[in-house]
C-alpha positions in Angstrom: -3.7 -1.8 -2.2 -0.2 -2.8 -1.4 0.6 0.9 -0.7 -1.9 0.8 2.2 0.0 -1.2 4.8 -2.1 -2.1 7.8 -0.8 -0.7 11.0 0.8 2.3 9.4 -0.4 5.9 9.1 -2.9 6.2 6.3 -1.1 7.9 3.3 -2.5 10.8 1.4 -3.4 10.3 -2.3 -0.3 12.3 -3.2 1.9 10.0 -0.9 0.6 7.0 -2.7 1.3 8.5 -6.1 4.9 9.3 -4.9 5.4 5.7 -3.6 4.1 4.2 -6.9 6.0 6.8 -9.0 2.8 7.7 -10.9 0.5 10.6 -11.5 -1.9 11.5 -8.7 -4.8 11.2 -11.2 -3.9 7.6 -11.7 -4.1 7.0 -8.0 -7.5 8.8 -7.9 -8.9 6.5 -10.6 -7.5 3.4 -8.9 -9.0 4.7 -5.5 -12.3 5.2 -7.2 -12.3 1.5 -8.3 -11.1 0.2 -5.0 -13.7 2.3 -3.2 -16.5 1.1 -5.4 -15.4 -2.5 -4.5 -15.6 -1.7 -0.8 -11.8 -2.2 -0.3 -10.7 1.4 0.6 -12.2 4.6 2.0 -11.2 8.2 1.6 -10.9 10.0 4.9 -10.1 13.6 5.7 -6.4 14.1 6.7 -6.4 14.6 10.5 -4.1 17.7 10.3 -5.1 19.2 7.0 -8.7 19.0 5.9 -7.8 19.9 2.3 -6.0 16.5 2.0 -7.6 13.1 1.7 -6.1 9.9 3.0 -6.7 6.3 1.9 -7.5 3.6 4.4 -8.3 0.0 4.0 -11.9 -1.0 4.9 -12.6 -4.1 6.9 -13.1 -5.9 3.6 -9.8 -4.4 2.4 -8.0 -5.7 5.5 -9.4 -9.2 5.0 -8.3 -9.2 1.4 -4.8 -7.8 2.2 -4.4 -10.5 4.9 -5.6 -13.2 2.5 -3.2 -12.1 -0.2 -0.3 -11.9 2.2 -1.0 -15.4 3.5 -1.2 -16.8 0.0 2.1 -15.1 -1.0 3.9 -16.6 2.0 2.3 -20.0 1.5 3.3 -20.1 -2.1 6.9 -20.7 -1.2 8.0 -18.0 -3.7 10.8 -17.0 -1.3 11.7 -20.5 -0.1 14.9 -20.6 -2.2 16.2 -17.5 -0.5 18.2 -17.8 2.8 17.5 -15.5 5.7 20.1 -12.9 4.6 18.8 -12.9 1.0 15.2 -12.4 2.3 16.4 -9.5 4.5 18.1 -7.9 1.4 14.9 -8.4 -0.7 12.8 -6.9 2.1 15.1 -3.9 2.3 15.1 -3.3 -1.4 11.3 -3.6 -1.6 10.9 -1.2 1.3 13.3 1.2 -0.4 11.2 1.0 -3.6 8.0 1.8 -1.6 9.5 4.8 0.2 9.2 8.1 -1.8 12.4 9.6 -2.9 12.8 13.3 -2.3 15.4 15.0 -4.5 
C-alpha cells in the first residue's frame, strides 16, 4: 500500500513491482489480497487499455492516512534534526523510485 501514494498518478502493476524490486506476480498476489480487503482497486490505464493501474479505494485512503498519522505520532523520527529528516526522506524517496539501467 505504501507504493500507492495519495495525490500521485496511479502506478501500473509493473511500476509497483519495479519500485519494490520484486516480481510482477508478487505484486499481483498482493493486489488480489488488498483488493479483497477493499483497500485497492484495479483500473484500466488511461492511455493503454492493456495495462492496469492500482488505486487506493476510499477505505484504502482512510487506512493510509491513519497509518501515516500513527507513524508521525510515534515519535520514531524525533531524534533526528531537520537536516537528518530531509536526508532520510531523500533516501527513502530514492529507494521508492525505479532505477533504469
